[in-house]
N, C-alpha and C positions, 0 to 999 in steps of 0.2 A: 828868824824872829818869831816868837810865839804869837798865835792868833789872839787878838783882844776884841772884845765887844765894846766899842766906844759908844757912849750914851750921849744923846742930845741933852740939853739942859732940862727940857720938859720930861724926858724919860727918867732922868735922875730924880727929879722932884716927885714924880709918881712912885717910883720904886722906894724912895726914902719914906714917903707917906705910908705906903703899904707895910714896909718894915716896921715903922713906928706904931702903926695901929694893931699889929699882930693879928689876933683872932677876931678883931672888929673891923677888918678891912673889907668893907662892902661899899657899893657905889656912893651913897650919900656921905658917908664918913670920909671916903677918899676925896670926894669933891670938896668938902669943907676943909680938909687938911691942905690940899693943894692950893686952894684959894687963900688960905691964911699965909702959906709960905710965899706965894707969889704976889699977893695983893690984887689978883685978877679974878673977875667973876667968870666962872666956867659954865658952859652950856652942858646939858646932859649928853647931847650928841657928841661934843668934843671929848667929854669924859670917857664915854663908852667906846669911841673910836680909838682913843689912846690905849685903853685897857685891852681892846682886841688886838692892837698892834703889838703890845708887850707880850700877850699870850702867843701870838703868831711867831714872835722871835724867840720864844721859849724862856722868857724872863719871869713870867708868872703863870700860875694855873688858876682856873676858875672852878669853884665847887658850889653846888647847890646847898643851901641851908634847908631847914625844915619849914613846911608851910606854917604861916602864922594867922590865927583868927583875927588878930589885930590889924593885919594887912589884907584882910579879905581873902585869906587862904593863899595869898601869893608868897613865894619864897624870896629870900635874899640870896644874892650870889656873892660869895666871898672870894677874895683874891689873896694868894700866897706867893711869896717869892720862891722860885726854884733855886737850885744850887747855881745855875748859870746866872740868874738874876742877882743873887747875893754876890757872886764873884764880880760881875760887871759893876755893881754899886761900890764894892770895896775898891776896885781898880780906879773908878772915877774919882774917889777921894785921894788915892795915892798920887794920881796924875795932877790933880788940882793942887 
């Protein structure tokens, strides 16, 4: 039997949000998208914990954006689905 990465409901919602946001998938935008989909208010701690877990599992990669004067020189961190993440998301919709 082929190996499959089965996603939890939360993982699926996060991956779907990142996929939908495309090049605008950074923390605040992901938090807003996941909150809209679930009707839950997310903490930033919970958000970044889940993003770190998705990265650790190889579903997403995190990249640094350019520093922004509007953000006091701080950078945004963007998240992108890996091929493994895309495959897991597709599989979750086929199974469901």
